[in-house]
C-alpha positions, 0 to 999 in steps of 0.5 A: 804795620805800626809797633803797637799793631805788631804787639797786638798781633803777637799777643793774639798769637800767644793767646791762640797758642795757649788755646790749644793746651787742652787739646794736647792734654786730652791727647796725652790723657787718652793715651794713658798718661796721668796729670803728673806725667803730662806736666813733667814731660811738658816742662822737660821738653821746654827745658831742652829748648830753654838751655841753649836759649839761655846760653845764647842770651847770656853770651849776648848780654855778657852776663849769666841771666841765671845768676840771681840773688838767693831770695829771687831764686826762692820767688822763682821756685815758688812760682814754679811750684804753685803755677807750673807744677801744682796749677798745671797738674790741677788743669790737666786733671780738670780737663780730663773730668770736665773738658777743655772749654769748662776748664779754660773758663774756670782758669779765668776766675784767676783775675777775681782771685788776684783782684780780691787778694791784692785788695786785702793784702796790698790795699789796692782799690776796689771800685765799681768796675772791679765789683761788676767784673767779679759779678760778671765773672761769677755769672759766666762761670756758673752758666758755663758749668751749668750748661755742660761742656764734657760733663757726661764723660763719667768722671768725677765732675765735682772734683774736676770743677774744684780742680779747675777753680783751684787752678784759677787760684794758683794762677792768680798767685803768680802776680802776688809771688811776682811782686818781689822780683818785678823788674829785677830778673830777666824773663828767661830766669823766671821761666827757666827756674819755674820749669826746672822746679816743676820737673824736679818735683814731678820727676819721681811720680813720673818715672815711678808710673812707667808712663814715659814709655808712652812717648814711643808712640808718634802721636804722644811724642808729637803732642808732647813736643807741641805742648812743651815747645809751642804752648810753653816756650814759643808762646811765652817768647811771643808774649814777651815780644808783644809786651815790648811793642808798646801795648798798654799793660791793662790791655794785655790780658784782654787781648790774650783772653782770646784763649777762651774762645780758641779753647772753646772752638777746639773743645767743640770742633776737634774734641766733640764737646757739647756747646750751647747758647748758654755756654756762649753767654757764659763765655761772654760774661767771663770775657766782659769781666776781664775787660771790666777788670782792666778798664781803669788799670794804672800803668804796670797793672794787670787785673789790679795787681802790679806786674813786671815793668814793661820792656818799653818802660825799662828801655826808657829808664836805661836812657838815663840810668846804667844800673838795673836797680836804678832804672827800675827805681826810676820807673817806679818813682815816676809811676808813683808820682803819676798815681798821686796826681790822678 
């Protein structure tokens, strides 16, 4: 199997692992955990695994990967607050109100938010493909929400849909907040500080609710471990390994969008959520919007927003540079020259 094929496979695995997030959340919610406690135990579990990993990586690289400039710490903390803490709580609440399938589709409004913000804030292009993607995404979300999901559960459906859309917006901010630290921080640094921030913010309500006692139940403990280890740490590292195998950046989001299909299957088969032809068409529209959004993406872009430099790009840069900042600048200069010639 070639390098690129390995990368595609690893990215598919990451998307599949993320597709089970809703199942873990439903198990914990039905056991009596609130959204804040669910998110707290997820990232607390992730931290227990991340601490030894960070230690090993720091020793092998002969530098402390957590020792970064204060302004970069602020960016990592900001992403932890927006996505890890706020976004995950909104997602957990939306799942409890509208079901796994609908929540995942609402999450995938993030490319639309990211595309519009990068257009307005950074002057990035808004061509016909992106406009078509926005329309397709909107139609898909409307169809899925209208078709149902787990909307008959007696919860506050309107608030659940609002929470799902807010989570999509919070997720889209990751790319915007990531811009100042792109290529300047080790990937572990971002996920570690993000997890630490989420735990710090949610510790008080989690301990105050007394819901942590539910971890004594085997089912709850198992769901927490799977959520914190498989869907957080393992999925993230599999994703990073896939990115380093030479897969085009614009294709990454398309490949990992298998999460939508997996979560829909989990919701329907495991959790008994209703599924219809209209839902299937809606999911198809959302997936089509992701493909359209990345159809003409330039190097280093996902959904029209500049993301982290790929490991392959940095490896190439390190062939002629020894300093990280110099390597990053070298890659960016080559990218800008390519963009000017397009």
